[in-house]
N, C-alpha and C positions, 0 to 999 in steps of 0.2 A: 646340199646346195644344188639348185637347178643349173643345167648346162646353159651356157650363153651361145647363141647361134653366131656363126662367123659373120653374118650380115650386120650384127649389132656391134662389131668391133670396127670402128671407123678407121679407114686407111689414113696414114699420115699424109700431109700435103706433099705432092710430088716435088715441090721446091725444097722441102726439108730433105727429102731423099737425095736429090741432086747435090745439095750442100754436103750431106754426109758422105757421099761417094768421093768427094774431093779430099776427105780427111782420113787419116789412118786410125786404127784402133789405139795406137800409142798416144796420138794427139788427144783423142776423146778421153782416154783414161787420165791423162795429165790434167785435162780441163775439169775432171771430177775429183781432183785431189789424189791422183794416183790410185784410183779405185775403179770399180765397175766391170772389171774383167773376170770372166769365168775361169775356173781352175785350168792350170796349164796343160792338163791331160786331155782337154777337149780341143782337138786339132783338125785342120782341114785335111781331106783325103788327098788333095793335090795342092801344091803351094800357090797355084794360080787362081784358086777358087776364092771369090770375094762375095760378100752379102751386104745388102743394105735394104731394110724393109721393116714392116710393121709386125710385131709379135702376135702370133696366134698360138696359144699355149695348150698343151695336152699333158695330163697326168695319167700314167699307166700303172697297172698292177705289175709288180716285179716279174720280168720274163714274159710278159704278155703284150702283144702289139695290136689288139683289136681296135682300140681307140685311136691309135696312130693311123691305121688304115682309114678310119672315118675322117680323121683330121685332114688327110690328103684329099679326100673328096670334098670337104668343106672349103679347102683352101683355093686361092686363085692368085692372079698376078698382084704383086705388091706385098703379099704376106710371107712371113718366115715362120715355119713351124718350130716351136721350141718345146722339147719333150723332156719330162722328168722321168728317168728310168729307174728311180728308187735305189740307186747304188748297186744295181744287179749286174753281174759280170759273167753269168753262166750261159746266157742266151743272147743272140743278136736280135735287135728290134726291127731291123730293116735290111732289105736286100735289093737286088737288081730291079725286080718288077715294081716294087713300091717306089723306088727312086725314079724309074722311068714314068710312072703314073704322075708323080709330083711334078716332074719336068713338063709333061704334056699339059697338066692342069695350070701351068703358068707360075707356080710357086717360085719365090726368089731363092729359097734354100731351106735346109732342115738342120737344126742343131739338136743333138741328142746327148744327154748325159747317160751314156751307155755304149754298147757295142753294136756293130753292124757286120754284114758279111757280103760275099761276092766282090771281093776287093778289085780284081782286075776289071770286071764288068763296070763297076762303079767309076773307076778311074777313066775308062773309055767313054762313059756317058757324059762326064764333065758337068754334072749337076752338083752345085755346091752343097756338100754335106760335111758337117763337123761332128765328130764323135770321139770316143775314147780308144777305139781300136777295132780289131776284127776277131771274130770267132765263128767257126762253122755251125755251131748249134743254132737251130731255128727257134722261133718264139712260139708261145701258145697263143690262142685266139679266142679267149673266153671272157675277157673283161674281168672286173669292171674298170672304169676310168672316168675322167672328167675333162671337159673342154673349157678353155678360156676362163680359167680361174688363176689367181696368183699361185705361182709355183716357185720351186727352187731348182736351178739348173747350174751345175758347176759351182755351187756355193754362192750364187748370186740370185737375189729375188727378181722374178720376171712377172710383170703384170701385163695382161692383154693390152695391146696398143702401144707398148714401149717401142723405142727405136732399137733395132738389132743391127749391129755392124760387125762384120767378121772379115779377117784377112789372114795373111800368113802368120801373124803373131798370135792369133786367137780370136776370141769373141768378147765384145763389149756390149753391155746393156745400158742404154740411156733412158732413165725413167721419163715417161711421157710429159710429166709436169715440169721437167727440167730441160727439155730438149733445146729450146731457144737459147737459154743461158749457156748450156754446155757447148752448143755449136759456135756461138760467138767467141767464147774463150778459146776453143780449139782453133778457130780461124785466126785469132790473134797470135796464138802460139805458132801456127804455121808460118805466119809473116815473120815472126821473130827468128824462127829456125832458118828460113830462106836468107834472111839478112846475115845470120851468123855463119852460114856456109860461105858466103862471099868474103866475110872477114877472115875466116879460117884459111881460105884459099889464098888470101893476100898475106898471110903470115901471122895474123892476130889470133892465136889459138886460145888465149886465156879468157874465160868468161868474165864479164864485168863484175859479177857478184862474188867471185872466188876469193879475192883478198879479204873482204870483210868477213866471210865465213871462216877463214883460216886464222884470223887474228886471235881468237880465243884459244887456239892451240899453239900460240907462240910464233907463228910464221909472219 
């Protein structure tokens, strides 16, 4: 399959990104029927790192980061690199220099289904990176790989152009054909939760739906 150039992956509308930034991954997942989240092992390197942007995907040979290097050069402001590490846990795919390059190039963040290294330097850099953990072993740089094709990352399908949102709870992928529908539902859920907080603080702790759900259990 021929590689797709970054310029052919249209950035999502800035208004969509701004709306997404107002929503948590939990709200977005709820709006997709409690789905869309990557495996719980893919976590932020610091709890304050958040991401909202357009997916730029890369598939790598296990233990080899050549195409991730090139993806960082293809990337720019508005894009989030999402990388399939092939379930490989013996080598790191990224370290300090690559992360700093991605930050300078304006990328919104990187999500890797794999390991990274240079933990202290990455935490000081404060560039959003989500990964499965750390290992000192470096990667190979021989390829092959592919850019901007449908991939799997953390057990979730990711298509170039999807909306990627990540926060302290993890990473959620919103398929590009469902973005408006999902954002609307998530915004409605946010309004509901804001209302419920007020009710709970006033002493009304019981959700309105609880009695009906419990009737079949004899309550």
